[in-house]
C-alpha angles and dihedrals in degrees: 000000000000091000091051092052092048090049091054092051093048091050090053091050095048096044095047092044088057089050091052091053093048092047091050087062088060096042090048103038090175086077092058117090118237110289120212096198136080100246130073107040090008091064091041090055097041097051098032093239108187118239087230090081097073089039090060091052091046090054089049093051093046090054091050092050093047093048093048093049092050092049090050090054091047092052090048091053091046091050090053090049089240101142098163094097099031095094092049090052090049090057092048092047091051091053093051091044089055090054089049090055091048089062090059092044090053090050091050094049090048092051093049091047093059097037094100090054091049092053091055106037129318110241116200091196095040098090113054109150139048140038094268093059091042091055090050092055092055097043100039108025116027094051100049092037089056093053096042094044089054090059093047096046103034091118095055118089109256098228090058100056106028096242090143090067093044091051090050090058093041093051091052093049095042097049093042093051095042091050094050104034114026097048089059088062092046088056091060089061096048097266119144110265116241094182122106101325091221096048122096109191124210124227090257091055091048089051089050090056090046091055091048092050091049091051090047089057091050093051093043088064091049093045090062084074090069091057090051090048092053092047092048092048092052090050089056093054098086092046090050092052091050096045094050096033093239122174126183137182116249091253097051103040093082091056094050093044091053090052090047094051092050091048093049091053091045090053093050093050093045094048090050087058089049092053089051090052096251096115132046098212141040129235129212147166118285139160092285097046090103095057118112107236095251090056092046090056089060089068089065103080104167105124118188090174090069089072141283108250093182088082094078115008111037128101119234120249112240117198111235112250117261092350122170116197126200123256091243134029130183115170091192087076092061097046098251094124128070123217118288111276132202123232093192117202093331118107092230099124089124090061093051091049091050096048090046092056092046092047089055095046092046092050092045092054102035101027095235125105111215124180109231131210119263089179089061089059094043093053103035112033100068092110088064093059101271121130105204112227090003093067143271146179131275093223090055089052090053089051092052092050091049094050093040091050092234150348126252125251122261091244093054097042106027124197118263102174096232139076112276140166114284114256103167114167118199089208089067098051112143101180143355136202136209096213133294144267126232121209124223110276116257097000106131094177093057090044088055091051092047096051091045095049104028106032133236114007130207110235138172123221142178103260097158097117134097088231089063093044091055099034113143110167144330134060107319115228123157116171090214094056109115129221091207109035096075122177110155133066117214140156125257108213103167150321140236146152127270112215092225106031105028135230121005144176117234108226131185115216128196101228099098131262092288091073123078120330096351090309097323135098132201110219122197112265128206091021101118096294091303114217089357097282090155098035101088108014125153143150134201124252115235 
């Protein structure tokens, strides 16, 4: 009998120690070798699964190990008839057992907290923050997804899709949950308990585990949707490549396909929120939907760290006296804005923002809209602190144009999308400036007055979000968009009010007409300087 009890304790120690090791690979992803598939860290990234989820299970397993070790020691002392320390061990065991019960209480509270959402429609991307949500993802998603995905992808070689790693996680979650939930139910029907041998569960605790198991079954059905989403996204890959004329080397296609699959699922989940009235804009596929996020960030070339020239050289914006501005402005209607351009894979957004502002000011003063050369700025303004395709500042571009007495036309100096040797020709100058004016930081009302009275304005925004990358239409509002961490230069060409989603800024991007609303985006206005629209705004003086 004693040997059997010891064997049970040792099994608990070994099994949970293995779980701790496996979970550490998730908590410390630097220990995990590069994974070619979509799953493990791919799922963690796509659905924003909090790292707290494996930590909770690790804590649970550590408690189990500690309790088993202490019970082994207690049995050894009892066997030796040494009862002096038995009571002390009993106290320690009771404390650890209380912690053990707290784990189940936490799981129960979490399950009850999300029950309303489960009864409506389970949203993979709906829970993004907090330990409760993180625990739910582990208990109710990773495990069933692992099993269901295995059924869907059994015919795909494991090394090619990373199922091995998914199954490793799923096995951990499945065994751990089955060991600590299902046996409690078996006990109700007279089965031999295989839970913690020292633990006697109350009826309430058994009911808690029953509720958790029921919720697990509900979510398992919903999690099958993820497998279908992945399969459907993969099926779209070939069509996407054909539609956007994409070609990849054999070594890089896997990387781009993984990014594409994650983005497709992200779009579907976001647009479901939009249909339910939770989001103010839609997302969709575009020519950059295959970019891994680190590559996407390279498109955003606004670099405040290169310097802030407004400190010394900018003019101060003075609000016109007794001015009344219209409720809506769109400078496209008065021919102050050129067609949407495409910067390609060069981080030259700052150059497009600068030329756009100068094009508008030049047309407003001289009555002629001339497309100006971004390549001229990319190649020739490095002495002013700009770094070509590696980023720059609009104000520094205005300084270069002022000192250079002009910038060439687009026709004379066409865009190449890469750093090249400067070949500015003064005979091809299309416009000049006399300096520039900076607007007060963060003041949306003065920015509104400026764009209404002066014309298109160069601005910098925080575009470092997948929601911006995949924006399709609507009034853009992302609660994570910063008003200080700016990384993308764009052109403000107006403002207005959407009847459903409120005030907005009308912004021209430089990613071609296939992005957003034919190359434009409407960003929420009068919402605490959303995305930093009013943080670094300026325009050239002509």
